[in-house]
N, C-alpha and C positions, 0 to 999 in steps of 0.2 A: 400588574407592575412587571417590568422587565426582570429577567433573572439577574442581570448585572447589578441592578439597583437593590434587589433583595440581598445579594452577596455583600454589597457595600453596607447595607443596614446591619446585617449580621456581624460583619467584620468590625464595624464601629461600636456595636454593642459588646462584642467579646473583648476588644482592645480598651474598653472603658471610656473612650472619648465621648460617646454620646451620653454616658452617665455623668461625665464631667460637665458637659453642656447643660444637662438637666439640673445638676447641682448649682451651677452658676445662675441658671434661671430662678431656682428657688431662693438662693441667697440675695438676688437682686429684685425679687418679687416681679419678675418678668412673666407675664402670662404666655403659655405655650399651647399651641393647637396643631393638629395634624395638617400637613401640607401635601403637595404632590411629590411623587418620586420617592416615597418613604421618608421624607424629611419632616422635621418638626420646626415650626415657625414661632419664634419668640418675638412678640410685638411690643412696641413702646418701651424699649430698653432705655433706662434713664441714666445710669452711671456715666461719668465723663470719659472714662477710659474703656475700651480703646476709642480713638477719635473717629473711627470709621462710622459711616451711616449704616453699614451692615457688616457682620462678620460671622464666622462659622466655628463651632466647636463640635466635632463629630458630625452627627446628622442633625444638629440643632443650629438653625440659622437665626441670628439675632438681628432685629431691625429696630431703628429708632422711630419708626413710623408704624401706622396701623395696617390692617390687612388690605384695605382698599389700595393703599400705596403699593404694597407688595404685588397685588394682582395687576396693577397698572404697569409694572416693570418686569416683565418676564425675562428680559435679558439679564437683569441683576440676579434673579433667582437661578438662572442657568450658570452664571459666574460662581455664585456661592455654592451651588450644587457641585461644581468642579472642585471646590475646596473640601467638601465632604468626602469626595472620592480620594483626594490627596491624603486625608487623615487615614483612610483605609490603607493606601499604599505605604504610608509611613508607620504603620502599625500603631496608630493612635497618637498619643500625646508627644512622641518624638517629633511630630509635625511642628510643634510650636518653636523649639530652638532652631530647627532647620529653616522655618519660615523667617524668624527674626534675623538669622544670619544672612539670608538672601535679601531681606529688606535693608540691612545695614550695608551690604555690598551695593545695592541699587542706589541707596542714599549717597554713598561715597562716589559712585560713578556718575550720577545724574542730578543729585540734589533732591531726589524724589524716592520714597520707599517702594514704589510699585513698578516703575518703568523698566528696570532691569532685574526685577525679582522673578526668579524662575517660576515660583508658584503662581504669581499673578499673571505672568505671561501664559502659563499652561492653562489657567482657568479662563483666559481671554481678557486681555487688557481693556479693550473698548467695552466689552460687556459689563465689566466692573466699574466703568467710569474713569479708567486710568488713561493717560496719554503716553505715547512713546516719546521720550525726550532724548536729545543727543547726549553722548557721554562727555564727561569732563576729563581731560588729561591731567591727572594728579601727580604723576611722576614722569621725569624726562623720558624714560624708556617706553612709556605708554603713548607718547605723542606720535601722531602719524608722520611718517617720513615723506618729505616732498621730493619729487623727482626733478632733476635739472632738465629743463626743456629749452631748446634753442629759441632765441628771440627772433623776431621778424627780420632783423637786419643781419643776423649771422648766417653764414652759409656753411654747409657741411664741408669738411676737408676731404679732398679727393686724393687718392694714391696714384702715382704714375708708375 
């Protein structure tokens, strides 16, 4: 395993985010097995929340599917692995309020919690199944300014 992945695993163990992921797995009776890149994979996650098909807590990635599905979607594993790294960057569980603040901003700007979410963009929007959506101008000062362009029939004024 790469040194950077070992550092991530140690950081997420020390900051207790992986412990929180394992506690969540135990409380929800989600089976956990070793995965690639120092990650732990929780399969067949049953609770209704969060709504996502996959999500990460520390170095534990939860899926609503089985291991065969996980192995067939390496791009999703790459995306969720990015979130494990973000937990290390955020020193553990502070990731959660930061993530939700970014999701709220994205929802307000696009109507989607992922499209303009810094964390989803950093982990790879397309890898996680997200789409890039246009922003919605919610306040007058956020609307794009239109430049006045001459029409076909007008001619520029000349100076003599």
